[in-house]
N, C-alpha and C positions, 0 to 999 in steps of 0.2 A: 192900859197897859203903858208902862213908862218907855219913853224913846231914849236915844243916847243923850238929847239935850237936858233932860231930867237928871241923870246920872252925872252928867259934865257940870251942870251948876251946883248940884251937891257937893262934888269934889272941890270945886273953886272955893264954895263958901264954908266949907268944913274947916274947924279950927282945932279940933283934938288931932294930934299926930298920929294916934292910934288908929283913928278911922280914915284919915286921909287916904293913907295907902288903898285900903278896900274899896273906896269911893272912886279912887284913879282907875283900880283895875276894873270895876263894874264900868265906868264909861268907856275905857278903852275897848273893853269886850263888845259893849253896846255899838260902838262906832265901828269895829271890824264887821259885826253882823250885818250893819246898815250898808256897809260898804259893799259886802257880798250880796245882798238884795238889789242895790243899785248896779252892780256890775254888768248885767245883760242889758240895761235900758240905755237909751241915747239920751234921755233928760236926766235931770239930776245936777248939773253942772254947779249951781249955787249951792246945794246941800253938800256937794263934794267938797267945794272950797271950804264951807263952814267946819267941816269935821277935819279938814287939815289944819286949820286954824286952832281948832278946839286940841287936837293933837299936840302942837306946839306948846300950848298954855300947859296942857299935863305934864309934858315933860319938864318944863320949867318948873313946876311945883315938885317934881320928883326931886330935881336938882336943888331948888332952893328950900324947901321944906323937909324934905327926908333925906337930904345929905348923899343924894347919888351923885356918881362922877358925871361929869359934863361929857357926852361922847364928842362933842364938837371941840373942846379942848385937846392942845396936843400934849402928848406925855414929856415929862421932863427928859432932858438930854442927860446922858451919863456920863 
């Protein structure tokens, strides 16, 4: 069974723009499911931090490779 890291690595290494979005979605879904598994546990701080960093990279991929708007940028003033 693949874990979130496998999907994350695939998304990061993918060069086909048509497939990047798919692998990003798979990675984000796997991260979400793993977060749900870890929620009731007191351990897992390191993995939680790894997932947070991975989520940042996935967002950056969506912005840079797929042309998604950057949610951190301010909208232009009218």
